[in-house]
N, C-alpha and C positions, 0 to 999 in steps of 0.2 A: 647767824646760821646755827641751827641746833644740830649737834652731832648725834645721830641715831641711825638705826637701820631696821628693816623688817624683812624677814625671809619666810617662805612658806613651802610646804610640800604635802603631798597626799600619800597616805600609807594604806595599803589594802588589808587592813585589820580593823576590828571594832574599836571604838574610842576607849572602852574600858581597858583593853589589852595594851593599847598604845600609851595611855596615861600611866598605867601600872609600870610599864617598862622605863618610864622616866623617874617616877617617884621612888621606886624600889631599888635599893642599892645593888642587889644581886644582878638583875639584867643590865642595869646601867654600867656596872663594872665590866661587863662582857663586851660592850660595843663602844663605850665612850670614855669613862673614867678608868682607863686601863691599869692604873695603879691602885684602884679601889675607891669606893665611896663608903663612908663609915656609918651612915644612918639613912633612914627613910626621910624624904622631904616632907616635913610636917611644919605647919605654920608656927612661928615663934621660936624655932630652934636654929642653931648653927650646925651645919654638917660640914664635913671635910672631904673634898675630892682630891684625888691624886692621879697623876698621869705618868705612865711609865717613861715617857720621853722628856719630862721636865721634873727636876728634883723638887721635893717639898710638897706640902699640902696647901690647898686653896680653901680658905673658909668661905662658906656659902651661907648667907643669912636668909632664911626662908621667911618671907613676909606673909604670903597668902597661899593657901591651897584650897581649891574647890574641886572636889572629886569629879573626875572625868571632864573637867572644863578649863581650869585655870591654875597656873603656878606663877607666883611673883617672887623673885629672889634678888638679892643684892650681893655684889662682891667687889673686891678692891680693883680700882682702875689701875692699869699698867700703862704708863705713857713715857717712861723715862729712858727708853732705849730698846735696843734689839736683844733678842735671846742670844746668849753667847754660844760659841761653837761647842761648848760642853752641855748645852741645853739649859743653862742657868738663866732664870728670869731676872729682869731688872727689879729694883725695889718698887713696891706699890706707890702710887702717886699721892696717897693720903686722902682719898675720897672714894666713894663707891659709885658704880653704875647699877642701873636697874634692868633686870631681864624679865620679860613677860612672855609666858608661853600660853597659848590658847589651843584648845582641842575641840573641834567641831565635827559632828557626824554629818557626812554627805548623804545625799539621796540614794546613792548606790551602795551604801554601807561602809565606804572607806572613811578614813579620818583625815581631816585637814589640820595640820599642825602649823601654827604661826608662831614665830619667835622674833621678838624685837628687843633691842637693847638701846638704852639712852643714858645720858648724864655725863658724858665726857666734857671736860673743859675745852673751850674753843681755842686750842693751841695746835701747833704742828704735831706735837706728841700725842695729843688727844685724837686728832684726825687719823694718824697712823695706827694708833691702838684700836680705834673703832673698825678700821678695815681688817685688822688682824682678828678681832673678835667676830666680825661678820663671816670671815673665812672659817673660823672654828665652829661657829654655830651651824653653818651650812654643812660642814663635814659631819657634825653631830647628827643633823637631820638625815643626811644620806646614810650614815652608819645605822641609825635607828631603823630606817626602812629596810636596808639589807639584812639586818639582824632579825627583825620580826618576820619579814616575808620569806627569807631564804636561809636564815641561821648562819650568815656570813659575817665575819668581823672585818670590816674594811680597814680599821686602824692597825691591825696586826701587821708588823713589818713596815708600816708606812713611814715611820720616822727614823728607823735605824736598824 
């Protein structure tokens, strides 16, 4: 069994606007990385994402970026346990998972965003972590839609 998932959603904005809202740290920090993103997603760099509800920074290794089309990144797998009651994350598992985002223009002008993640070890911890990340990326996609279409930040107040 390969541990992976794929989610998708449609956003009523042109692909260039949707793509820019993901690669640009300013809008990304307003709807997803609520503790900030330190740089633009550019192939070959490592950027740091922070989330107000979790302490610390997450290094995000950017492998590929194709304007208005594709983003491929890697980050540390988390599979060694639950988030603590204080929001502290468990130690990384010592390997990375790969996240692939595609952006497609639909006939009606909307953008289809597809996000997949793969690469967890086939362990109980890997399975649990994959479910957690699927939840997180689903929330990211919903937050992106709400922010771009209505300027609403769905994550504000969600965690505490």
